[in-house]
N, C-alpha and C positions, 0 to 999 in steps of 0.2 A: 407154667412154662419148664420144659426141660431143656436142657441144655446140653449139648456134646462141646466139651470143651468153653469155647465161650459164642458157638453156633446156636441158632435156636433152633431145635430138633421138632419139637414137637407143641401144639399149643393145645390145651385141654380148655373147654367152657366148663365155668361153674354155674353159669345162669345163661339159658337165652329163649327168647320167644320162641312161643310154639306155632307158630302161625305167620304167613301172610309172605311176603319178601326177604324178610330176615332167612326164612329156611335156605333158599337158595343163595342169598348173600353170604353167608356167613361161610360156609366151606370155599369161597372166593376169597372172601378176606383173611383167610388163614391160610391158603396157598399161598398169596401175594406177600404176607408178612414172612413166612418161610423164605421165600425165593429172596427177598429183599433184606432179609435178616434187620427189620426196621418196621418201628410202627408207621414210619413215613410211607405209605400204601394211598393207593387213587379210593376214592368213593365210589361204592357201587352205586349204579343210576338206581333209582327207584328206592333206595333203601338206605337215606342219607343219612336219617337219625341212630339204625343201627351202625352203620360204616363208620361213624363218629364217635359213638360209646365203644366200638370196640378197638379202634384205634385209642382213644385216651386210656383207656383199661389195659390196652397191651404195651404202652408206655410207661405207667406205673409198674405194672410187672416188670417191665426189662429195669426203670432204675432201681426199685426195691433191691433184683439181684447185685446190681452194680452196687448200693451201698452194703450188701449182705459179704461182699468180698473183701 
């Protein structure tokens, strides 16, 4: 994740599925997370596992940044 000040500016995926519903779900999840400035975002219908994994990873990155400050 890249922050501008305290705001999430960019989310870069290190690993991502290469097929299925995840291909369309991940951009939506990224957009919503940046808009919400949080991992507290809705699950994408049809991609529940991907959504939950994404939110968990995103929250871990946010928490790690907080510990670095």
